[in-house]
ROVEX-400938 format. One line per 8 residues: number of its first residue (from 1); their letters; for each residue x, y, z of C-alpha. Coordinates in steps of 0.02 Angstrom, whole numbers, always signed. Example, Ala and Ser with C-alpha at 12.3 -4.5 7.8 and 13.67 -1.06 7.14 Angstrom:
1	AS	+615/-225/+390 | +684/-53/+357
% end
This chain:
1	XXXXXXXX	+1189/+1169/+184 | +1120/+1022/+41 | +1089/+871/+132 | +1109/+718/+16 | +939/+590/+37 | +976/+409/-35 | +791/+330/-36 | +770/+141/-74
9	XXXXXXXX	+575/+76/-125 | +542/-106/-155 | +340/-144/-178 | +296/-333/-219 | +118/-389/-211 | +3/-520/-301 | -209/-511/-337 | -329/-642/-376
17	XXXXXXXX	-509/-614/-460 | -629/-700/-328 | -786/-679/-432 | -810/-579/-593 | -805/-404/-496 | -703/-438/-339 | -536/-460/-310 | -412/-500/-156
25	XXXXXXXX	-234/-439/-141 | -97/-402/-42 | +62/-290/-56 | +227/-285/+54 | +309/-101/+39 | +490/-91/+126 | +583/+85/+109 | +749/+100/+180
33	XXXXXXXX	+800/+296/+177 | +989/+364/+217 | +976/+542/+254 | +1151/+625/+319 | +1204/+467/+418 | +1020/+437/+498 | +941/+278/+435 | +736/+266/+414
41	XXXXXXXX	+659/+92/+384 | +477/+55/+351 | +409/-121/+310 | +217/-128/+315 | +101/-274/+242 | -50/-225/+158 | -216/-363/+121 | -387/-280/+39
49	XXXXXXXX	-538/-329/-62 | -601/-243/-191 | -757/-232/-273 | -813/-150/-435 | -985/-88/-387 | -1009/-17/-579 | -920/+23/-719 | -851/+170/-630
57	XXXXXXXX	-861/+148/-461 | -759/+49/-342 | -771/+9/-152 | -611/-35/-74 | -561/-104/+113 | -396/-137/+159 | -295/-190/+320 | -99/-136/+359
65	XXXXXXXX	+17/-208/+492 | +207/-123/+513 | +364/-222/+548 | +477/-103/+610 | +478/+26/+751 | +456/+168/+593 | +295/+73/+521 | +125/+113/+603
73	XXXXXXXX	+97/-49/+719 | -96/-70/+623 | -218/+26/+531 | -372/+8/+392 | -495/+93/+291 | -619/+96/+138 | -577/+185/-22 | -717/+248/-130
81	XXXXXX	-642/+259/-304 | -727/+328/-472 | -647/+318/-637 | -641/+481/-727 | -558/+428/-878 | -628/+267/-971
% end
């Protein structure tokens, strides 16, 4: 039996540079999936601060909250990123 999946995803966000190496941003993600008559909707808001440590390394702190039953109530974390190709 094949299950037909229809998925709609939207992202909206903005970012601003605070000081030469620090950015503050937010994004709003919405996902709607329809599969075999079952509807799934997820909506989240994420805010984050990103700081360039060196030319290759970046540190990011983020917090999020969800607005639907299918979204997380809240969350947060730390990301450490390294550019592999410049």
